[in-house]
C-alpha positions in Angstrom: -49.7 53.8 4.4 -49.7 53.9 8.0 -52.5 52.8 10.2 -55.1 55.6 11.2 -56.9 55.5 14.5 -60.4 57.3 15.5 -59.7 59.5 18.6 -61.9 61.1 21.2 -60.7 64.4 23.0 -61.8 65.6 26.6 -64.2 68.5 25.0 -67.5 69.1 24.6 -68.0 68.0 21.2 -69.8 65.1 19.6 -67.3 63.5 17.5 -64.1 61.6 17.1 -60.9 62.7 15.4 -58.7 60.8 12.8 -55.2 60.7 13.2 -52.1 59.0 11.6 -50.2 56.2 13.7 -46.2 56.5 13.0 -44.6 53.4 12.2 -42.6 53.3 15.6 -45.9 53.5 17.5 -47.9 50.7 15.5 -47.8 48.1 18.0 -48.5 50.4 21.2 -51.6 52.5 19.7 -54.4 50.1 20.7 -58.2 50.9 21.1 -58.5 52.0 25.0 -54.9 53.4 25.1 -54.4 57.2 26.0 -52.5 59.3 23.5 -51.0 62.7 23.0 -52.3 64.4 19.7 -52.2 67.8 18.2 -55.3 69.6 18.3 -55.0 73.1 16.8 -52.1 74.7 18.5 -52.6 72.7 21.5 -51.5 69.3 22.6 -54.4 67.0 24.5 -54.7 63.6 26.1 -57.1 61.5 23.8 -58.4 58.0 23.5 -58.2 55.4 20.4 -61.9 54.4 20.3 -61.5 52.2 17.1 -59.7 52.2 13.7 -60.4 54.7 10.8 -60.2 54.4 7.2 -57.1 55.9 5.4 -57.2 59.4 4.5 -58.8 60.4 1.0 -56.4 61.7 -1.4 -56.0 65.6 -0.6 -56.5 65.2 2.7 -53.9 65.5 5.0 -53.8 63.6 8.6 -51.7 64.7 11.8 -50.0 61.9 13.1 -50.4 60.9 17.1 -47.4 62.5 19.2 -47.0 59.6 21.7 -48.8 56.7 23.4 -49.0 57.1 27.1 -50.6 53.9 28.2 -48.5 50.3 28.2 -51.7 48.3 28.7 -55.3 50.3 27.5 -57.0 52.3 30.2 -60.2 51.1 28.8 -61.6 47.8 27.9 -64.4 47.2 25.1 -67.0 47.3 27.8 -65.9 50.6 29.3 -65.9 52.1 25.6 -69.5 50.9 25.0 -70.6 52.2 28.4 -69.2 55.9 27.7 -70.7 56.0 24.5 -73.8 55.4 25.8 -73.7 57.8 28.3 -72.8 60.4 25.8 -75.8 59.8 23.9 -78.2 59.4 26.5 -76.9 62.5 28.7 -76.1 64.7 25.4 -72.6 65.5 25.9 -69.3 64.7 24.2 -67.7 61.1 24.5 -64.6 62.8 25.5 -66.2 64.4 28.4 -67.3 60.8 30.1 -64.2 59.3 29.1 -62.4 62.0 31.4 -64.9 61.9 34.1 -64.2 57.6 34.3 -60.2 58.4 34.5 -58.4 59.5 37.6 -57.7 63.2 37.9 -54.3 64.1 37.4 -52.8 61.4 34.7 -53.7 63.8 31.5 -51.1 65.1 29.4 -52.1 68.4 27.6 -50.9 71.9 27.0 -52.6 74.7 28.6 -52.9 78.6 27.6 -50.5 81.0 29.7 -50.5 84.2 29.5 -47.0 86.1 29.9 -46.9 90.0 30.3 -44.5 91.9 28.1 -42.3 95.1 28.8 -44.9 97.3 26.7 -46.2 100.0 28.6 -50.2 100.1 28.9 -50.4 103.8 29.3 -52.8 105.2 26.9 -54.1 101.8 26.2 -57.8 101.9 25.8 -59.2 98.4 26.4 -62.1 97.0 28.0 -62.3 97.0 31.9 -62.0 92.8 31.5 -58.9 93.2 29.7 -57.3 95.8 32.3 -58.2 93.6 35.3 -56.2 90.5 33.5 -53.4 92.7 33.3 -53.8 94.0 37.1 -53.8 90.2 37.8 -50.6 89.5 36.0 -49.0 92.3 37.6 -49.5 91.1 40.8 -48.8 87.4 40.2 -45.4 87.5 38.8 -46.3 88.4 35.1 -47.6 85.3 34.0 -51.3 83.0 34.9 -52.9 80.3 33.0 -56.4 80.9 31.6 -57.7 78.5 34.4 -56.0 80.4 37.0 -57.6 83.8 35.5 -61.0 81.9 35.8 -60.6 80.7 39.2 -59.8 84.2 40.2 -63.1 85.0 38.6 -61.9 87.2 35.4 -63.0 87.1 32.0 -60.4 84.8 31.0 -61.7 84.2 27.3 -59.0 83.0 24.8 -60.4 85.8 22.5 -59.7 88.5 24.9 -56.2 87.1 25.6 -55.4 87.3 21.5 -56.7 91.0 21.8 -53.9 91.8 24.3 -51.5 89.5 22.7 -52.4 91.8 19.4 -51.9 94.9 21.5 -48.2 93.8 22.5 -49.2 93.6 26.0 -49.0 89.7 26.3 -47.7 86.8 24.6 -50.0 83.8 24.8 -48.3 80.5 24.8 -49.4 76.9 24.9 -47.5 74.9 27.5 -47.4 71.2 27.9 -48.6 70.3 31.6 -47.0 66.9 32.5 -49.2 64.4 34.5 -49.7 65.2 38.3 -49.8 61.5 39.7 -47.9 58.7 38.9 -46.4 55.5 40.3 -45.0 55.9 43.7 -41.9 53.7 44.8 -40.0 53.6 47.9 -36.6 52.1 48.3 -36.4 48.8 50.5 -33.3 47.0 51.6 -32.2 43.3 51.9 -29.3 41.2 52.1 -27.2 40.2 48.8 -27.9 36.6 47.8 -24.5 35.5 49.1 -25.6 36.7 52.5 -29.3 36.0 53.3 -28.7 33.2 55.5 -27.9 33.5 59.0 -24.7 31.5 58.5 -23.1 33.8 55.9 -24.2 36.8 58.1 -22.1 35.2 60.9 -19.0 36.0 58.9 -19.6 39.6 58.1 -17.5 41.3 60.7 -14.3 41.1 58.5 -16.0 43.0 55.9 -17.6 45.9 58.0 -15.9 48.9 58.6 -16.8 51.2 61.3 -19.5 51.4 63.9 -22.1 52.6 61.5 -21.9 49.8 58.9 -22.1 47.4 61.8 -25.5 49.4 63.0 -26.8 48.9 59.5 -26.4 45.6 59.4 -27.5 44.6 63.1 -30.5 47.0 62.3 -31.4 45.3 59.1 -30.8 41.7 60.9 -33.4 42.8 63.6 -36.3 44.0 61.3 -35.6 40.5 58.9 -36.3 38.6 62.5 -39.2 40.6 62.8 -40.8 39.5 59.6 -39.8 42.3 57.4 -37.7 40.5 54.6 -37.2 43.8 52.8 -37.8 47.0 54.9 -37.8 50.3 53.7 -34.5 52.2 53.6 -35.6 55.0 55.7 -36.6 52.6 58.3 -33.3 50.6 58.3 -31.3 54.2 58.5 -33.5 55.4 61.4 -32.9 52.2 63.5 -29.2 52.4 62.6 -28.7 55.9 63.0 -26.8 55.9 60.0 -26.4 58.1 56.7 -27.5 57.1 53.1 -23.4 57.1 52.3 -22.9 54.3 55.2 -25.7 52.0 53.3 -24.4 52.8 49.7 -21.1 51.6 51.2 -22.4 48.2 52.3 -24.1 47.8 48.5 -20.8 48.5 46.6 -19.4 45.7 48.8 -22.0 43.3 47.6 -23.5 43.0 51.2 -26.8 44.8 50.4 -29.0 45.5 47.7 -31.4 48.8 47.4 -34.5 47.6 45.2 -37.6 49.8 44.4 -41.0 48.6 45.3 -44.3 50.4 44.5 -45.9 51.7 47.4 -49.9 51.4 47.0 -51.3 54.5 48.7 -55.1 54.0 50.3 -57.3 55.4 52.6 -57.8 52.2 54.2 -54.4 52.2 55.9 -55.0 55.3 57.8 -56.8 55.1 59.6 -57.1 51.1 59.6 -60.6 50.2 59.6 -61.2 47.4 62.6 -61.2 43.7 61.4 -64.3 42.4 63.5 -65.1 38.9 62.5 -69.1 38.7 61.2 -71.1 37.4 63.9 -73.3 34.3 63.4 -76.4 35.5 61.7 -79.4 33.9 60.5 -81.2 35.8 57.6 -85.1 37.1 58.6 -87.4 35.0 56.0 -87.9 38.1 54.2 -84.4 38.6 53.6 -83.8 35.0 52.6 -87.0 35.4 50.1 -85.0 38.5 48.6 -81.9 36.8 48.5 -83.2 33.8 46.8 -84.5 35.4 43.8 -81.1 37.6 43.9 -79.3 34.2 43.8 -81.6 32.8 41.5 -80.4 35.5 38.7 -76.7 35.4 39.4 -76.5 31.7 39.0 -78.2 31.7 35.7 -75.8 34.8 35.1 -78.8 37.0 33.3 -79.5 40.7 33.8 -82.1 41.7 36.1 -82.9 45.0 38.2 -84.2 44.5 41.6 -85.8 47.0 43.8 -85.1 45.8 47.4 -87.6 48.3 49.4 -87.1 47.6 53.0 -88.1 49.9 55.8 -85.1 51.1 58.0 -83.4 48.5 59.9 -85.0 45.4 57.6 -81.2 44.3 56.9 -80.7 45.5 53.1 -76.9 45.5 53.9 -76.8 41.8 54.9 -78.8 40.9 51.7 -76.1 42.9 49.9 -73.1 41.0 51.6 -74.7 37.7 50.8 -75.4 38.5 47.3 -71.9 39.6 46.9 -70.7 36.5 48.5 -72.4 34.6 45.6 -70.9 36.8 42.7 -67.5 36.5 44.4 -67.5 32.8 44.6 -68.4 32.6 40.5 -65.2 34.5 40.1 -66.6 38.0 39.5 -66.5 41.4 40.7 -68.9 43.8 42.3 -69.7 47.9 42.7 -71.1 49.3 46.0 -72.8 52.3 45.5 -73.3 54.5 48.4 -74.9 58.0 48.3 -72.4 60.0 50.9 -68.8 59.9 51.5 -69.9 59.8 55.1 -71.4 56.3 54.7 -68.0 54.8 52.8 -66.1 54.0 56.5 -69.0 52.3 57.6 -70.2 50.3 54.7 -66.2 49.3 54.1 -66.0 48.3 57.4 -69.1 46.1 57.3 -67.9 44.6 53.8 -64.3 44.1 54.8 -64.9 42.1 57.6 -66.5 39.6 55.0 -64.1 40.5 52.0 -61.3 41.3 53.8 -58.5 43.3 51.3 -60.4 42.5 48.0 -61.9 45.8 48.4 -60.9 49.2 47.1 -62.4 52.9 47.9 -63.3 55.3 45.3 -64.3 59.0 46.1 -63.6 62.4 45.9 -62.2 63.0 49.5 -59.2 60.6 48.4 -55.9 62.0 47.1 -55.2 61.9 43.6 -52.3 59.1 44.3 -54.9 57.4 46.1 -57.7 57.5 43.5 -54.7 56.7 40.8 -53.6 53.6 42.9 -57.1 52.1 43.3 -58.4 52.5 39.8 -54.9 51.1 38.6 -55.6 47.9 40.7 -59.0 47.7 39.9 -58.0 47.8 36.2 -55.4 45.0 36.7 -57.8 43.0 39.0 -56.1 43.0 42.1 -59.3 44.4 43.6 -62.5 42.5 43.0 -64.7 45.0 44.8 -65.0 48.7 44.7 -67.2 51.1 47.2 -67.7 54.3 46.8 -70.4 57.1 45.6 -71.5 57.6 42.5 -68.1 58.1 40.1 -67.2 54.5 41.7 -69.9 53.0 39.1 -67.4 54.1 36.2 -64.8 51.9 38.1 -62.8 50.0 35.7 -63.6 46.3 36.8 -64.0 43.5 34.6 -66.4 40.4 34.8 -68.8 42.2 36.6 -71.6 40.2 38.3 -73.3 42.6 40.4 -74.3 46.4 41.1 -75.5 47.3 44.6 -77.1 51.3 44.5 -77.9 51.7 48.5 -80.4 54.5 49.1 -81.1 54.6 45.4 -83.5 57.6 46.0 -80.7 60.0 46.8 -80.2 63.0 44.3 -76.6 62.9 45.1 -76.5 60.2 42.6 -77.1 62.7 40.1 -74.1 64.6 38.5 -75.1 68.4 38.2 -71.8 70.0 37.0 -69.7 69.4 35.0 -70.6 67.2 32.1 -71.5 64.3 31.9 -74.6 64.9 34.1 -75.6 61.2 34.7 -77.7 59.8 37.0 -75.4 56.7 38.8 -78.5 54.5 39.4 -79.6 54.7 35.8 -76.0 54.0 34.7 -76.1 51.1 37.0 -78.9 49.5 35.6 -77.5 50.2 32.0 -74.0 49.1 32.8 -75.5 45.6 34.8 -77.3 45.2 31.2 -74.6 45.3 29.0 -72.6 42.9 31.3 -75.4 40.4 32.0 -75.0 41.2 35.8 -77.2 41.9 38.2 -78.3 45.3 39.9 -80.2 45.6 43.1 -81.5 49.1 44.0 -81.9 49.4 47.8 -84.2 51.9 49.9 -86.5 52.6 52.7 -88.0 55.4 50.5 -87.6 54.4 46.7 -87.7 57.1 44.4 -91.4 57.3 42.6 -89.9 56.5 39.2 -88.1 53.4 40.6 -91.0 52.1 42.5 -93.4 52.7 39.4 -90.9 51.0 37.3 -91.1 48.0 39.6 -94.5 48.3 39.4 -94.9 48.6 35.7 -92.8 45.5 35.4 -89.4 47.0 34.5 -88.0 46.1 37.6 -88.6 43.0 40.0 -89.9 44.4 43.4 -88.5 42.6 46.4 -90.3 43.9 49.9 -88.9 43.6 53.4 -91.7 45.5 55.3 -90.4 44.6 59.0 -87.2 45.2 60.7 -85.3 42.4 61.5 -83.5 41.0 65.1 -79.8 42.0 65.2 -77.6 39.5 67.3 -78.3 39.7 70.8 -81.7 41.6 70.3 -85.4 40.9 69.2 -86.6 43.0 66.3 -87.1 46.5 66.8 -90.5 48.2 66.3 -90.6 51.1 64.1 -90.0 54.8 66.1 -93.0 56.6 67.3 -92.8 59.6 65.5 -94.5 63.0 66.9 -95.2 66.3 65.6 -94.4 69.7 67.3 -96.4 72.6 66.0 -93.9 75.3 66.6 -96.8 78.1 66.2 -98.3 76.7 69.0 -94.7 76.3 71.0 -94.5 80.2 70.8 -98.1 80.7 72.3 -97.6 78.3 74.7 -94.2 78.5 76.3 -93.1 82.0 74.6 -90.2 79.7 72.6 -87.3 81.5 72.9 -84.3 79.4 70.8 -84.9 76.3 68.2 -85.3 73.7 70.6 -89.2 73.2 71.7 -90.0 72.2 75.2 -91.0 68.6 74.2 -87.6 68.0 72.1 -85.6 69.7 75.1 -87.4 67.2 77.7 -87.0 63.9 75.4 -83.1 64.9 74.9 -82.9 65.3 78.9 -84.3 62.0 79.2 -81.8 60.2 77.1 -78.8 61.9 78.6 -80.1 60.6 81.9 -80.5 57.1 80.4 -76.9 57.3 78.9 -78.4 57.2 75.2 -77.8 58.7 72.4 -79.3 61.6 70.3 -79.1 62.2 66.6 -80.4 66.0 65.6 -81.0 67.1 62.0 -80.8 70.7 60.9 -80.2 71.1 57.2 -78.7 74.4 57.2 -75.2 75.0 58.1 -73.5 78.3 59.5 -75.2 80.1 62.3 -77.9 82.4 60.7 -79.3 81.9 57.4 -80.4 85.7 57.3 -79.2 88.7 58.6 -81.0 91.8 58.7 -81.2 95.3 59.9 -84.5 95.8 62.0 -84.5 99.4 61.3 -84.1 99.6 57.4 -84.3 96.2 56.3 -80.6 96.2 54.6 -79.5 92.3 54.4 -75.8 91.4 53.3 -76.1 89.9 49.6 -73.5 88.1 48.0 -71.8 90.5 45.1 -71.6 87.4 42.9 -74.9 85.4 43.2 -78.0 86.7 44.0 -78.4 85.0 47.2 -78.2 86.6 50.8 -74.9 85.7 52.7 -75.1 83.1 55.9 -73.4 84.3 59.0 -70.8 81.6 60.6 -70.2 82.9 64.2 -67.4 80.9 64.7 -65.2 83.0 62.5 -67.6 86.0 62.7 -67.8 85.6 59.0 -70.4 86.3 56.6 -70.3 83.4 53.4 -71.9 82.9 50.5 -73.1 79.1 50.2 -72.9 79.0 46.4 -69.9 80.5 45.5 -67.9 80.5 49.0 -67.0 84.6 49.1 -66.7 85.5 52.4 -66.7 89.0 54.4 -66.4 90.4 57.8 -70.1 90.9 59.8 -70.3 94.5 59.6 -70.8 96.3 63.2 -73.3 98.1 62.0 -75.8 98.6 59.1 -73.7 100.1 56.3 -76.9 101.5 55.0 -78.5 103.2 57.9 -75.9 103.0 60.7 -77.9 101.3 63.0 -76.5 98.5 65.5 -79.4 96.3 65.6 -78.7 93.6 62.7 -81.0 90.7 63.5 -79.8 86.6 63.1 -82.8 85.5 61.7 -83.2 81.5 61.5 -81.0 79.1 62.7 -78.1 76.8 61.2 -76.3 73.9 62.6 -73.8 76.1 64.4 -76.8 78.0 66.2 -78.8 74.6 67.2 -75.1 73.5 68.8 -74.7 76.7 70.7 -78.4 76.3 72.1 -77.4 72.6 72.9 -74.5 73.7 75.0 -76.3 76.0 77.1 -79.1 73.6 77.5 -77.0 70.6 78.8 -73.7 71.6 79.6 -72.8 68.3 80.4 -73.3 66.7 76.8 -70.9 66.3 74.4 -71.9 67.3 71.3 -70.5 66.6 67.5 -71.9 68.8 64.3 -71.0 67.1 61.3 -71.7 69.5 58.3 -69.7 70.8 55.3 -67.8 72.8 57.7 -66.7 70.3 59.8 -66.0 67.7 57.4 -63.8 69.4 54.9 -60.5 67.5 56.4 -59.4 64.3 54.8 -60.9 61.3 57.1 -63.0 64.1 59.1 -66.4 62.0 58.6 -64.7 58.7 59.9 -63.2 60.3 62.6 -66.5 62.3 63.6 -68.6 58.8 63.4 -66.0 56.7 64.9 -66.2 59.1 68.4 -70.1 58.6 68.3 -70.2 55.0 67.5 -67.3 54.6 70.5 -69.7 56.8 72.8 -67.3 59.6 73.0 -70.4 61.9 72.3 -74.1 62.2 73.2 -75.8 64.2 70.5 -74.8 64.1 67.2 -76.1 67.1 65.4 -75.6 67.7 61.5 -77.3 68.4 57.9 -78.7 65.7 55.9 -75.5 63.7 56.2 -76.4 62.3 59.5 -79.8 61.1 57.8 -78.8 58.4 55.9 -77.6 54.9 56.6 -76.1 55.3 60.0 -76.7 52.4 62.3 -75.9 53.1 65.8 -77.7 50.9 68.4 -78.0 53.4 71.4 -79.7 56.2 69.1 -83.0 56.4 70.6 -83.7 59.7 69.9 -84.1 61.6 66.6 -85.1 65.1 66.4 -85.8 67.2 63.3 -85.0 70.7 64.3 -87.1 72.1 61.4 -89.0 69.6 59.1 -90.0 73.0 56.8 -86.6 73.1 55.2 -86.7 72.3 51.6 -90.5 71.4 52.0 -91.6 74.9 50.3 -89.2 75.1 47.3 -90.8 75.5 44.0 -90.1 72.0 42.7 -92.7 69.0 42.1 -89.9 66.8 44.1 -90.0 69.0 47.2 -92.6 67.3 48.9 -90.9 63.5 48.2 -87.6 64.6 49.0 -89.0 65.7 52.4 -90.8 62.6 53.0 -88.0 60.7 52.0 -85.6 62.6 54.3 -87.9 62.5 57.3 -88.3 58.8 57.2 -84.3 57.9 56.4 -83.2 60.1 59.8 -86.5 58.4 61.7 -85.1 55.2 60.9 -82.0 56.1 62.7 -84.0 55.6 66.0 -84.4 52.6 68.1 -82.4 49.9 65.7 -81.3 47.7 68.6 -83.3 46.5 71.9 -84.1 49.9 72.8 -87.3 51.8 71.6 -86.7 54.6 69.3 -88.7 58.2 69.4 -88.6 60.7 66.5 -89.9 64.4 67.1 -90.2 66.6 63.9 -90.8 70.5 64.5 -92.8 72.1 62.0 -94.8 75.3 61.3 -97.0 73.7 59.1 -98.2 70.6 60.9 -101.2 69.9 58.5 -99.1 69.0 55.5 -100.2 65.7 54.3 -96.3 65.0 53.9 -95.6 64.9 57.6 -98.8 62.7 57.8 -97.5 59.9 55.7 -93.8 60.1 57.7 -95.7 60.0 61.1 -97.4 56.8 59.7 -94.1 55.6 57.9 -96.7 55.1 55.1 -94.7 55.0 51.9 -97.1 53.1 49.5 -99.9 56.0 50.8 -97.6 59.0 49.9 -96.6 57.5 46.8 -100.6 57.1 46.0 -101.4 60.7 46.9 -98.8 62.2 44.9 -99.1 60.1 41.5 -102.4 61.7 40.3 -101.1 65.3 40.1 -97.6 63.9 38.8 -99.9 62.2 36.2 -102.1 65.1 35.2 -99.0 67.5 34.6 -96.9 65.0 32.9 -93.9 64.9 35.5 -91.9 61.6 35.8 -92.6 58.8 36.2 -95.4 59.8 33.6 -92.8 61.8 31.4 -89.1 62.6 31.5 -87.8 66.2 32.3 -84.9 67.7 30.6 -83.6 70.9 31.9 -81.4 73.4 29.9 -79.2 75.9 31.4 -78.1 78.9 30.2 -75.2 81.2 31.7 -73.1 83.9 31.4 -71.6 87.1 32.3 -73.8 89.7 30.2 -77.7 89.2 31.3 -78.9 90.4 28.0 -76.9 88.4 26.1 -77.7 85.1 28.1 -81.5 85.6 27.9 -81.3 86.9 24.2 -79.3 83.5 23.3 -81.8 81.3 25.6 -84.7 82.7 23.5 -82.8 82.0 20.2 -82.0 78.3 21.5 -85.4 77.8 22.8 -87.2 79.2 19.6 -85.1 76.7 17.7 -86.1 73.9 19.7 -89.8 74.7 19.1 -89.4 75.0 15.7 -88.2 71.3 15.6 -90.5 69.9 17.8 -93.7 71.7 17.2 -96.7 70.4 19.9 -94.8 66.8 20.3 -93.1 68.3 23.2 -93.8 70.9 26.2 -91.2 73.5 26.2 -91.4 76.1 29.1 -89.4 79.0 29.1 -86.8 80.3 28.9 -87.1 81.9 32.5 -84.8 83.4 35.0 -83.6 80.8 37.2 -84.9 80.7 41.1 -81.3 81.7 41.8 -80.7 84.2 39.0 -76.8 84.8 39.5 -74.2 82.5 40.8 -70.3 83.4 40.4 -71.3 86.2 38.3 -73.0 84.1 35.9 -76.5 85.2 35.3 -78.8 82.2 34.7 -82.1 81.3 32.7 -83.8 77.9 32.3 -85.7 76.1 29.5 -87.9 73.3 31.0 -88.7 70.4 28.5 -91.5 67.7 29.3 -91.0 64.8 27.4 -94.0 62.6 27.5 -93.8 58.7 27.8 -93.2 56.7 24.7 -91.5 59.4 22.9 -88.2 57.9 21.7 -85.1 58.5 23.5 -82.8 58.6 20.1 -85.4 61.3 18.7 -85.0 63.4 22.0 -80.9 63.1 21.7 -80.9 64.1 18.0 -83.0 67.2 18.7 -81.4 68.5 21.3 -77.8 68.4 19.6 -79.3 69.3 16.2 -80.9 72.8 18.4 -77.3 73.4 19.3 -76.3 73.5 15.9 -79.3 75.9 14.8 -79.0 78.2 17.4 -74.8 78.4 17.0 -72.5 79.3 19.7 -73.3 80.9 22.8 -72.1 84.4 23.3 -68.6 84.7 24.7 -67.9 83.7 28.2 -71.8 82.1 28.3 -72.3 78.4 27.9 -75.2 75.9 27.7 -75.7 72.8 30.1 -78.6 70.4 29.2 -79.7 68.4 32.0 -81.6 64.9 31.0 -83.7 63.3 33.5 -83.3 66.6 35.6 -83.6 66.2 39.5 -83.7 69.6 40.5 -85.7 72.4 38.7 -84.9 75.4 40.7 
């Protein structure tokens, strides 16, 4: 009887499926290999996760259609890790495996709707179905369900089947081949008989025509320049010849054309500067921390270290030294950074020490670049990977060290789609599974991490002082001043967003040829447009939020769904020509800076200016090289950047985010302000920070001014403990969303009631309530919050959450449920 295997498919289901392995695929079908399998009427890319018992009598198993991998995509370690993620975060194992694989390599069928010749005159169908038919008519008569969904239409398969029953469309399952594959280029070399200069000297008699001579001379010149096998295109361009000429030389046995794999890498363009690392002696606090890490590395034991060091305390040097010890033992390392913007700077510093052993993984890379980096990490060509949260799932073997820099950052938490994992916590578990070391670094650790260190789960390493850098003494922490905007309005009749003290401070830095970083954590020009006569405001028709004005294109844009529209010249409600532009985004601050300091060169760094590939790198390089005096941006300018000439940091509006209905709002505000303040005065020049606020008496600002992390934590812990919030408990958020408000509300109530029926008083279940933003992308949203006390078993929680979904039944058509274990946002 043929062997049977268990296969996981990339769907939100908590089970494996058993398939037969045909005789001709017995050798290829190994655990960890991707396979093409039939799944209902479709074909999907699954993964073999283990052997299965042969089918019982009377049960017919379907066979695997194809094995897609020559070598397994996943090791046993990656299968164990992804299984743990699926269990802990209550999602499908296949969803985690899909997230860990590079996009574009899957082979699967997709549903396509094809318009028939049947007329719909007199057909009485729902409006959603009519919208689908109109879309098909405009777009060539066919479209996939995915394309219809992206267009914002109700693209449920049930709706498509109804149209098919009525004879208006055909529903087809079409196989989509991989979107990425290995890239190869043709190279040219001399045939073996002509690889010596002496042999090539006799070529003249064999060559016909000037073009053949030019090709041989071009190749000869490139070989002398050190290119043994130059690209065919390069040879032809240099010779001014055609491919037919070269092919003629190949037929004569003079030249050979060979294919070579091309490794697509973001490190090639733009190429990082190769700067030799300076001689550097570690500060005593750095050395103490490194010694503790070295001890664990040498012993080959799992340990998690919380490296709590103030900004400028030299955490990166500790990371590099620890990684050197790991690589010297033949092991690999993962370096996580919270922002793509930090990746080029981090890569440059690490490449100065580790050269070409480093790979990069992040979402701004092309699919081909990600695929090549993933393959060569899997093969062992690269031993170090640097990137944001998804890099924690990189296919490295023999892991020795994981570093999570700025571990407090919420960007390490995946929100949508599943798996909704936290890269910091996955890093700790992956280190545990590999007897490796995990280092969590931050000047403002997450309260949960700090208490884990206090309670002994992590080892706390403190670096409370800034350290000297080559050529400079240790810089003191910057002086922080608070500017009360309410008083500024009264005293100076403030006109604009920059207060008089901040303007003076900027002028002083410009006169000294120093640099300035300004933080305004809102993009666009004006967050709110309102009619002064009637109060009308432009609301997004698909989301329950107002649209933000972007002045450069005179557009209103929704920052949740991306919808845009033109700014009307007058109020569409009362016809008044008095539309006020309230609040300030980065564009408005940039405009005011240009007006106040016309000689200053300003760089703006936000989501609107960093959409291009390599845009982060180009902007930061310009600032680093002194081609701009002011760097203005959203929160991406607040983290990890190190520019020695920055002596002033200004926070245009310190209140942004502080008053959100989230128990973590003040913690995030403290972290953001402390992090951005740390960008000032990192070399030999004294730094200054100016925080503009309308709430100067908020305690969080007082602690930020004093750089007092321990004091801030001590102040917020009593309330957290009283309310059972982390670190004294865990939070699970459950989001219900769908196109019909009543249906979503009703299902949310049924699901939450099923949960309460299982847990009784053991868990505190709040909701369901309408979300803070009740509608996004035409989807109504309701939330249920579950507060899980410390000591409540994780396995019990997982079982309860999965059983609740079964008891509540499937959500209404077009709706879905998203479970977010250890949620970091509750609004």
